[in-house]
Steps between C-alpha positions, in 0.01 A plus 500: 500500500539861466652647186628862515418731212876548438539125457207483253643793309832319473335186363289689246813698395687172460233373263586766243870469559485119448265553199784707334757247607298207361460686176880549481550141573285394210657760273867455591512148657261327278548691183141588451484844325229728642251663272419871517188429715720312746722809550172705547403266787831556677489869521219513754668240714801741518262769623335272747826393645609876528175601667506189727861595612367848589208351680740276698728794568242771596187298581274737318188350362511699176808295394300177555214647274756588232652150520157348463413724195842386351409137557165565352663646186732204441204271553295679239779485255540130573132439433539692173802301415325169587214585266742570222668165553186322502387683187200645657575844373763643276813646650711786352637432155856579616483198740304236329522268206251716297767786488735563215822283510823684459705292261805726506685311779396132434872405481606695798690321773422762766273276717187309528190549304226751569257388773139562393218593747262252343720202548537297819865428569450311830202357693423256761173307490374763249577792718738762368731747667249780408212301653706457823587872518143607429334297768789525759530878466128546537516306819802707615314822403209409729743408772671836476158673556431266791846576655446875467200465722673293770617668827873537542536263785351219290185292518440140600484293175442152639 
């Protein structure tokens, strides 16, 4: 089976798009409020999707490298967030339970509570969303670099 570089670019771009859509599903569909670190993990996905779209449209390898760098950035933020969740290191005071609690709006009816970076709102078999993003994006970052080195006509995969 021969996969063209354009098809692989489309699949890798789709990873970032579906990561953002998945985050929105959990936020708006499931009612899980994201913490600040969760938002920080989304921004590089937007950049990777943008660079991936440019790579798909123009076929220039530099866009693949930039998409890979963006995927690596979200992976690093994901690993940092994972460490904060697991209490391996301290996170920013503004996003963890060690920060100062603002008691001025305790009776406010403006929405859900504040999501903290050091609390795990959802996991499956002990694997959190930050863990999934960290590992998945690291793999995708490597695949972006691999795709950048592929010939335009594709290469036999299996």
